[in-house]
C-alpha positions in Angstrom: 3.8 -14.4 75.8 1.0 -16.7 76.7 -0.1 -19.8 74.5 -3.2 -21.9 74.5 -2.0 -24.7 76.3 -4.7 -27.2 75.3 -4.6 -26.6 71.6 -1.5 -24.4 70.6 -1.3 -23.2 67.2 0.8 -20.6 65.4 -2.1 -18.4 65.9 -1.6 -18.6 69.6 1.8 -16.8 69.6 1.7 -13.1 70.7 3.9 -10.2 69.8 6.8 -9.1 71.9 7.3 -5.6 72.6 9.5 -4.0 70.2 12.0 -3.0 72.8 12.5 -6.7 73.6 14.0 -7.7 70.3 15.0 -4.4 68.3 18.7 -4.9 68.8 18.5 -8.8 68.1 19.7 -10.4 64.9 17.4 -12.3 62.8 19.1 -15.6 62.9 19.1 -16.1 66.7 15.3 -14.9 66.7 14.7 -17.8 64.3 16.3 -20.4 66.7 14.0 -19.2 69.3 10.8 -19.6 67.0 11.9 -23.2 65.9 12.6 -24.1 69.6 9.2 -22.8 70.7 7.5 -24.7 67.8 9.4 -27.9 68.9 8.4 -27.6 72.5 4.8 -27.1 71.6 4.9 -30.1 69.2 3.8 -27.9 66.3 5.5 -28.9 62.9 8.5 -26.9 62.1 7.5 -26.1 58.7 8.6 -23.2 56.6 5.0 -21.9 56.7 4.6 -22.2 60.5 8.1 -20.5 61.0 7.1 -17.7 58.9 3.8 -17.1 60.7 5.3 -17.5 64.1 8.2 -15.2 63.4 6.0 -12.5 62.2 3.5 -12.9 65.1 6.3 -12.6 67.7 8.7 -10.1 65.9 6.8 -8.2 63.3 9.2 -5.2 63.2 11.8 -7.7 62.0 10.0 -10.0 59.8 7.4 -7.8 58.5 7.2 -7.0 54.7 8.8 -3.6 54.1 6.2 -1.1 52.9 3.4 -3.8 53.8 4.1 -4.3 57.5 0.8 -6.0 58.0 2.2 -9.0 56.0 5.1 -11.4 56.9 8.3 -11.2 54.7 8.6 -14.9 53.6 11.6 -14.2 51.7 13.3 -12.6 54.8 12.5 -15.8 56.7 14.0 -17.9 53.9 17.3 -16.1 53.8 17.4 -16.2 57.5 16.8 -20.1 57.9 19.6 -20.5 55.4 21.9 -18.8 57.6 21.0 -21.2 60.3 22.2 -24.1 58.0 25.5 -26.0 58.3 27.2 -23.9 55.7 26.7 -20.9 58.0 26.2 -20.9 61.6 25.3 -24.7 61.9 22.4 -23.8 64.2 19.8 -26.0 62.4 19.4 -28.7 59.8 16.5 -29.6 57.6 14.6 -28.1 54.5 11.5 -26.2 53.6 9.9 -29.7 52.4 10.8 -31.6 55.5 11.0 -28.9 58.4 13.8 -27.9 60.5 15.5 -29.3 63.8 18.1 -27.3 65.8 21.6 -28.5 66.5 23.2 -28.7 69.9 24.7 -25.2 69.2 21.2 -23.9 67.9 19.4 -25.2 71.0 22.1 -23.2 73.1 21.5 -20.1 71.1 17.8 -20.3 71.5 18.1 -20.6 75.2 20.4 -17.3 75.2 17.6 -15.7 73.2 14.9 -16.9 75.5 16.7 -15.4 78.5 17.5 -12.1 76.8 13.7 -11.8 75.8 12.4 -12.6 79.4 15.0 -10.2 81.0 14.7 -7.4 78.6 13.2 -4.2 79.7 10.1 -4.1 77.7 7.9 -1.1 78.2 4.7 -1.1 76.2 3.8 1.5 73.5 7.3 1.6 72.1 6.8 3.2 68.7 9.5 2.6 66.0 10.2 5.7 63.9 10.4 5.5 60.0 14.1 6.0 60.2 14.4 2.8 62.3 12.4 0.9 59.8 14.4 1.9 56.9 17.6 0.7 58.9 16.4 -2.9 58.5 15.9 -2.3 54.6 19.5 -1.0 54.6 20.7 -4.1 56.4 20.1 -5.8 53.2 22.9 -3.9 51.8 25.0 -6.8 52.5 23.0 -8.2 49.5 25.2 -5.9 47.4 28.2 -8.2 47.7 25.7 -11.2 47.1 24.5 -9.6 43.9 28.0 -9.0 42.6 28.9 -12.6 43.3 25.7 -14.3 42.0 25.8 -16.3 38.8 23.0 -14.0 37.1 25.4 -11.0 37.5 28.3 -13.0 36.0 26.0 -14.0 33.2 24.9 -10.4 32.6 28.4 -9.1 32.5 29.3 -11.8 30.1 26.2 -11.0 27.9 24.5 -14.3 28.5 21.8 -13.4 30.9 19.1 -14.9 28.7 20.6 -18.4 29.4 20.0 -17.9 33.2 17.9 -20.5 35.0 15.0 -20.0 37.4 17.0 -21.5 40.2 19.5 -18.7 39.7 16.8 -16.2 40.2 15.6 -17.8 43.2 19.3 -17.8 44.6 19.7 -14.1 43.8 16.4 -13.3 45.7 16.9 -15.6 48.6 13.6 -17.4 47.6 12.3 -20.9 46.8 10.6 -22.4 43.7 7.2 -22.2 45.3 7.6 -18.6 46.5 4.7 -16.5 45.1 5.5 -14.2 42.2 4.3 -11.3 44.3 6.9 -12.0 46.9 9.7 -12.4 44.1 8.7 -9.0 42.8 8.8 -7.4 46.1 12.1 -8.9 47.0 13.4 -7.6 43.6 12.0 -4.1 44.4 13.6 -4.1 47.7 17.1 -4.9 46.3 16.6 -2.4 43.4 15.8 0.3 46.1 18.9 -0.5 47.9 21.3 -0.3 45.0 19.6 2.9 43.8 20.1 4.5 47.3 23.7 3.5 47.4 24.2 4.9 43.8 25.1 1.5 42.1 23.7 2.4 38.5 25.3 -0.8 37.3 23.6 -3.0 39.6 20.4 -1.0 39.1 20.7 -1.7 35.2 21.4 -5.4 36.0 18.2 -5.8 38.1 16.2 -4.2 35.4 17.5 -6.7 32.9 16.8 -9.5 35.3 13.1 -8.2 35.6 12.8 -8.4 31.8 14.7 -11.7 31.6 12.6 -13.5 34.0 9.2 -11.9 33.3 7.5 -15.2 33.3 8.7 -16.3 36.7 7.8 -12.9 38.1 4.2 -13.0 36.7 1.3 -13.9 38.5 0.2 -16.0 35.6 3.1 -18.2 36.0 2.7 -18.8 39.8 
């Protein structure tokens, strides 16, 4: 991967061949992206991380169904996984940017080594079935849905008392996330629960869509 050494920007990053990272998990790839930004003295803002991850690893961080665009919600969830409550590979926030911990730096170094040493023939085309596998990886969210505060509210008949922050938590998003992205994330989850035959969760997500119509509306954002 080459960069403009004189004036490096997020636009300078180039795509890795699919075969170099197709088996890599999202969180380790994120540590590599943060490390590259730090090395190049580019601010590790959420927006920069979204762009760089998409530029380098579009098959992992492209928006399902609209692969020409980055999946910011996916990046947001991945960054949460880097935090102290989970892997403790990074610290920071969307507002202030991110820095890697010692273990995060070590993980980024491992990823760098793997990417450089990988057998990366060009022209690798990913099948439709493989793309759907990334969607189904989000099946882990089924457990997250069941454990969410909004789901508990729905079961107790108090969904109408739900707060916006609970919606963002359910969708792995942030307060500033565009309504279009929120709707896309909600649609992704609905597609998953329907594929696994969870009619109760499908009903719940439909109710969430109705209850948070304002937050999911472009006029609101």
